N, C-alpha and C positions, 0 to 999 in steps of 0.2 A: 696215228703215229706220225710224228714229225720226221722229215727226211734230214739227214746230216747237213745238207746244204741250207736248211732252214734254221739251224741252231746258231745262237750267238757264238762269238769267238770264245767267250768264257765258258759257256755250257759245253761246247765241243771240247775244249781243253780239259775240262774236268771229266765229263761223262765218257768221252771217246779216247782220251789220251791218258787217263788216270791221274790227272792233276788235282789240285786242291785250291779252294779260294782262301784268301787270307782270313785269319780269325777275326771275329768281331766286325765283319763287313757284310755278311750275307743278310738277306731279307728276313730270315726266320730264326736266327740265333737267339734273339731276345723276344720273340713273339709269344704272346699268351692267348691268342685267339683259338677258339675251338674249331675243330674240323678234321678233315682227312688230308694228310700230306700224300700227294700222288706223284708219280714219275713225271718230270717235266717234258720227257720225250714221248712216252707212249700212254700216259694217263693211268697206269696200274696203281691201285691203292697200296701204299707202302707202310705208312705209320700214322697212327691216331694221335691227336693232341693229348689224349688221356695217358699216353705212354711217354710223353715228353717231360723232360726235367732239365733244370739248370745245372749243367756240369761245370760251369765256369771256364770252359775251354774256348768259347767263342764260336762254336758250331752248334747247330741243333742236335740235341742228344735225346735218344729214346731208349727205353728199357727192352722193347721188343717190337717186332714188325706187327702190323695190323693183320696181315695174312702171310703166313710163312711160305705159302705157295707162290708169292710174288717176289720174294727176296732170296737171293743165292749168296753163298759165301765161298771163298777160296783162299788158299795161302797166297800171301804177297811178301816177297823177299826183296822188293825194290828199295832203293835208298839205304842199303846196308842194315835194314831192319827186318824183323820177322813179325808180320801182322796178319790179320784176317780181313781181307777185302770184302766189302758188301756191294752187291750188284743187283740191278733190277733183273729178275728172272725172265721177264717178258721181252725186253729189248737189249739186255746186256750192258746197260749203262753202269759205269762206275759211279757209286753213290758216296762211298767213304769207307770207313773201317769200323769193326766192332772190337771192343776191349772188355776185359773182365774186371773193370774198376767202377762199375755202376753201383747204384744203391743196393746194398745187400738185402734190404727189406723188399726189394722189387725184382729179385733174381740175379743181381750182380753184373748184368750186362750194360754196356754203354755203346749204343749204335751212334757213332759220330758221323753225321751226314752233312754233305755240302748243301747249303741253301739253294744254290743255283740249279741243283738237280731236282728240286721239289717245287710243286705248286700246291698251295693250300686251298682246298675246297671247303670254304667256311660252312659250318653246320653245327647245330647243337648236338653234342655227343651225350649218350646215356639216356 
């Protein structure tokens, strides 16, 4: 697990202060590589590339976590909005938000996650 003092300013701002990276700028918003997306701070497996889809929002979007035991959600009423925040359950990093506007054929969820909070461990899935 990385110490907070080892995090880049961008990662600290998103993961520890609840910020967000600008859309269409992160490393993974348009990535089509196979593998497991893990927490950039603690390495916990969060999302499989098999669950990734193009939401058109500019952030990596997933229909479900790879392991529900590694992801937590909580109410977020910041910025005058009511949303559901997504966190790494192991280290508490803010990852993004989950919305109910994902593909209906895949459960209807859209986990909208900041690229900076993820590290892709490339591997063949399936």
